[in-house]
C-alpha positions as CSV (number, residue, x, y, z in Angstrom):
1,M,35.6,-17.1,20.2
2,K,36.0,-16.6,16.4
3,S,34.6,-20.0,15.6
4,D,31.2,-18.9,16.9
5,G,30.9,-16.3,14.2
6,I,32.2,-18.7,11.5
7,L,29.6,-21.3,12.4
8,K,26.8,-18.7,12.3
9,N,28.0,-17.6,8.9
10,L,27.6,-21.2,7.8
11,G,23.9,-21.0,8.7
12,L,23.8,-22.1,12.3
13,S,21.7,-20.3,14.9
14,S,23.2,-19.4,18.3
15,K,21.8,-22.5,20.0
16,E,22.8,-24.8,17.2
17,T,26.3,-23.3,17.4
18,L,26.3,-24.0,21.2
19,I,25.3,-27.6,20.7
20,F,27.9,-28.2,17.9
21,L,30.7,-26.8,20.0
22,A,29.6,-28.8,23.0
23,L,29.7,-32.0,21.0
24,L,33.1,-31.0,19.5
25,E,34.4,-30.9,23.1
26,L,32.6,-34.0,24.4
27,K,33.3,-36.0,21.2
28,S,30.2,-38.1,22.0
29,A,27.3,-37.6,24.5
30,T,23.9,-38.9,25.4
31,I,21.0,-36.4,25.3
32,S,21.1,-36.1,29.1
33,V,24.9,-35.4,29.2
34,L,24.6,-33.0,26.3
35,G,21.7,-31.1,28.0
36,R,23.6,-30.6,31.2
37,Y,26.8,-29.5,29.4
38,A,25.0,-27.1,27.1
39,K,22.5,-26.0,29.8
40,L,19.6,-26.7,27.5
41,P,16.4,-28.7,28.3
42,R,15.6,-31.9,26.5
43,T,12.5,-30.3,24.9
44,S,14.8,-27.8,23.2
45,L,17.6,-30.2,22.3
46,Y,15.6,-32.7,20.3
47,P,14.4,-30.3,17.5
48,L,17.8,-28.5,17.5
49,L,19.7,-31.8,17.0
50,Q,17.3,-32.8,14.3
51,K,18.1,-29.5,12.4
52,L,21.8,-30.0,12.9
53,Q,21.5,-33.6,11.6
54,D,19.5,-32.4,8.5
55,K,22.3,-29.9,7.8
56,G,25.0,-32.7,8.1
57,F,26.7,-31.3,11.3
58,V,25.8,-34.1,13.7
59,Y,24.7,-37.7,13.6
60,Q,23.8,-40.6,16.0
61,G,26.2,-43.4,16.6
62,K,26.3,-46.6,18.7
63,V,28.4,-46.6,21.8
64,K,28.5,-50.0,23.5
65,N,24.8,-50.9,23.7
66,H,23.2,-47.4,23.5
67,T,23.0,-44.5,21.1
68,E,24.9,-41.2,21.5
69,W,25.1,-38.0,19.6
70,K,28.4,-37.1,17.8
71,C,29.5,-34.2,15.5
72,I,31.6,-34.3,12.4
73,T,35.3,-33.4,12.9
74,P,36.6,-29.9,12.0
75,R,38.4,-31.5,9.0
76,E,35.2,-33.1,7.8
77,L,33.4,-29.7,8.2
78,Y,36.1,-28.0,6.1
79,Q,35.9,-30.7,3.5
80,K,32.0,-30.5,3.4
81,Y,32.1,-26.8,2.6
82,K,35.1,-27.1,0.3
83,E,33.2,-29.6,-1.8
84,S,30.1,-27.4,-1.8
85,L,32.1,-24.4,-2.9
86,K,33.7,-26.5,-5.7
87,N,30.2,-27.6,-6.9
88,L,29.0,-24.0,-6.8
89,E,32.1,-23.0,-8.9
90,L,31.2,-25.7,-11.5
91,A,27.6,-24.5,-11.6
92,L,28.5,-20.8,-11.8
93,P,28.4,-20.5,-15.7
94,E,24.9,-22.1,-15.8
95,L,23.6,-19.8,-13.0
96,E,25.1,-16.8,-14.7
97,D,23.2,-17.8,-17.9
98,V,19.9,-18.0,-15.9
99,Y,20.6,-14.6,-14.3
100,R,21.2,-13.0,-17.7
101,E,18.2,-14.5,-19.3
102,Q,15.8,-13.2,-16.6
103,P,13.5,-10.5,-18.1
104,L,13.7,-7.1,-16.5
105,V,10.8,-6.5,-14.1
106,P,8.9,-3.5,-15.6
107,K,8.4,-0.5,-13.3
108,I,4.8,0.2,-12.5
109,S,4.0,3.7,-13.8
110,P,2.6,6.2,-11.3
111,L,0.4,7.6,-14.2
112,T,-2.8,6.2,-15.6
113,Y,-4.6,7.9,-18.5
114,Y,-8.3,7.3,-19.6
115,E,-10.1,8.8,-22.5
116,S,-13.6,7.7,-21.8
117,L,-16.7,8.4,-19.7
118,E,-16.0,5.2,-17.9
119,G,-12.6,6.6,-16.9
120,V,-14.3,9.7,-15.5
121,K,-16.8,7.6,-13.5
122,K,-14.0,5.4,-12.2
123,V,-12.5,8.3,-10.3
124,Y,-15.8,9.1,-8.6
125,E,-16.5,5.4,-7.9
126,D,-13.1,4.9,-6.4
127,I,-13.9,7.6,-3.9
128,L,-17.0,5.7,-2.7
129,L,-14.6,2.8,-1.8
130,L,-12.5,4.9,0.6
131,P,-12.5,4.1,4.3
132,K,-15.0,6.0,6.5
133,H,-13.9,9.5,7.6
134,E,-11.3,9.9,4.9
135,R,-11.0,13.3,3.3
136,I,-11.2,14.2,-0.3
137,Y,-9.7,17.5,-1.5
138,S,-10.8,19.1,-4.8
139,I,-10.7,22.2,-7.0
140,E,-13.7,22.5,-9.3
141,G,-13.1,24.7,-12.4
142,S,-15.7,27.2,-13.4
143,G,-16.8,25.1,-16.4
144,S,-16.6,21.7,-14.7
145,I,-20.0,21.6,-13.0
146,A,-21.8,22.4,-16.3
147,A,-19.9,19.6,-18.0
148,K,-20.9,17.1,-15.3
149,T,-24.5,18.1,-15.7
150,T,-24.3,17.5,-19.4
151,R,-22.1,14.4,-19.5
152,L,-23.2,12.5,-16.4
153,N,-27.0,11.8,-16.5
154,K,-29.3,12.8,-13.7
155,D,-29.9,9.3,-12.5
156,Y,-26.1,8.5,-12.2
157,T,-25.4,11.8,-10.4
158,T,-28.4,11.4,-8.0
159,N,-27.4,7.8,-7.2
160,W,-23.8,8.8,-6.6
161,Q,-24.7,11.6,-4.2
162,I,-26.9,9.3,-2.2
163,Q,-24.1,6.7,-1.9
164,F,-21.6,9.4,-1.0
165,K,-23.7,10.5,1.9
166,K,-23.7,7.0,3.3
167,T,-19.9,6.7,3.3
168,G,-19.1,9.1,6.1
169,L,-16.4,10.8,4.0
170,V,-15.7,14.5,4.2
171,W,-15.2,16.6,1.1
172,E,-13.2,19.8,1.1
173,A,-14.0,21.6,-2.1
174,V,-12.7,24.8,-3.7
175,T,-15.2,26.0,-6.3
176,S,-16.1,29.2,-8.1
177,E,-19.0,31.7,-8.0
178,T,-20.1,30.3,-11.4
179,S,-20.8,26.9,-9.7
180,L,-23.1,28.6,-7.2
181,R,-25.1,30.1,-10.1
182,L,-25.4,26.7,-11.8
183,I,-26.5,25.1,-8.5
184,E,-29.3,27.7,-8.4
185,A,-30.5,26.5,-11.8
186,M,-30.7,22.8,-10.8
187,E,-34.0,21.0,-10.3
188,S,-35.2,20.5,-6.7
189,S,-35.0,16.7,-7.0
190,V,-31.3,16.9,-8.0
191,L,-30.5,19.4,-5.2
192,K,-32.2,17.2,-2.6
193,S,-29.8,14.3,-3.5
194,H,-26.9,16.7,-2.8
195,L,-28.4,18.0,0.5
196,G,-26.8,16.7,3.7
197,R,-23.4,15.9,2.2
198,P,-20.4,16.6,4.6
199,V,-18.8,19.2,2.4
200,I,-16.6,22.0,3.4
201,A,-16.9,24.5,0.6
202,T,-14.7,27.5,-0.3
203,V,-15.8,29.9,-3.1
204,L,-13.4,31.9,-5.2
205,P,-14.1,34.4,-8.0
206,K,-14.7,32.9,-11.5
207,E,-11.5,34.4,-13.0
208,L,-9.3,32.5,-10.5
209,L,-10.8,29.1,-11.6
210,N,-11.4,29.8,-15.2
211,F,-10.9,26.2,-16.5
212,D,-13.0,23.2,-17.1
213,L,-11.2,20.6,-14.9
214,D,-11.8,18.9,-11.6
215,I,-8.6,18.4,-9.6
216,I,-9.1,15.8,-6.9
217,A,-6.8,14.3,-4.3
218,F,-7.5,11.5,-1.8
219,Q,-5.1,9.2,0.1
220,N,-2.1,8.6,-2.2
221,T,-4.1,9.4,-5.4
222,A,-4.6,12.6,-7.4
223,A,-6.9,12.9,-10.5
224,I,-7.2,15.6,-13.1
225,V,-10.6,15.1,-14.7
226,N,-11.8,16.9,-17.9
227,V,-15.4,15.8,-17.8
228,A,-16.3,17.7,-21.0
229,K,-13.7,15.8,-23.1
230,T,-13.9,12.6,-20.9
231,R,-10.1,12.7,-20.3
232,V,-8.6,11.6,-17.0
233,V,-5.0,11.6,-15.7
234,I,-4.5,9.7,-12.4
235,V,-1.3,10.1,-10.5
236,R,-0.2,7.8,-7.7
237,D,2.9,9.5,-6.4
238,L,3.0,10.5,-2.7
239,E,5.0,13.7,-3.2
240,I,2.8,15.0,-6.1
241,V,-0.4,14.1,-4.2
242,R,0.8,15.9,-1.1
243,A,1.7,19.0,-3.1
244,I,-1.7,19.1,-4.6
245,K,-3.4,18.8,-1.2
246,E,-1.2,21.6,0.1
247,F,-2.1,23.7,-3.0
248,I,-5.8,23.1,-2.4
249,S,-5.4,24.0,1.3
250,I,-3.7,27.3,0.3
251,L,-6.6,28.2,-2.1
252,S,-9.2,27.4,0.6
253,R,-7.6,30.2,2.8
254,L,-8.1,32.7,0.0
255,G,-11.8,32.3,-0.6
256,K,-15.0,32.6,1.3
257,K,-16.3,29.6,3.3
258,I,-20.0,28.9,2.7
259,D,-22.5,26.4,4.2
260,L,-23.3,24.6,1.0
261,N,-26.1,22.6,2.6
262,A,-27.8,25.8,3.9
263,F,-27.3,27.4,0.5
264,M,-29.0,24.5,-1.4
265,A,-31.8,24.2,1.3
266,E,-32.7,27.9,0.7
267,I,-32.8,27.3,-3.1
268,I,-35.0,24.3,-2.7
269,R,-37.3,26.3,-0.3
270,R,-37.6,29.1,-2.9
271,K,-38.3,26.8,-5.8
272,E,-41.0,24.8,-3.9
273,N,-42.7,28.0,-2.6
274,K,-43.1,29.5,-6.1
């Protein structure tokens, strides 16, 4: 019946509507009679009747020497909501003023920019906070590794590499032949801190990566890091990050895969046997 839908639009649940319509037919009923009529157990009826009473749809009244439940009449129901609507109409100008005065909620920018060494470090430290077995994807420009050697001191780099190995993260890196030459020039102590990292490395010719940036993507974040000038742009946009990951994946198919751990282990062996 149409009244079911109307009552639900007034905020009654299906069971509350059932009880109200039952009382409308019965006019007055004890909890036992109402339960049988509505086919609801007493344990369900009590909290439902309390809710209906709080909403002003039902009330308890004396019948002879006992109490029964009654509901307001259809005319009283109409008058109740007519008055509420009238009150809302009177309050409308004030509510409109409040609505207009609300400040606009600023949109959160998907871009963050840093121009400091702390901003550079933040990218690498955020990586250490990733959940275990996450993957990091990166492109290392030909001049980037030299800049990191200069700008990030040996203690910071060594400590970061040790922490990274404990995370269980996997790093897929595209780097250049220049990076390999710079690795060969590193001290054995620094190389040992790198040794054992879960890194999947792809090497490309220098001319294909002839820039000084690191481009890194992980989860829903991408970072473009200029270590030499300590400038960082962080992007948190799923489509952009996905595109960067795809681009890195394409580059990794063009280069030569190397076992970076074996490469560094051989350099360490040669240095220590001199």
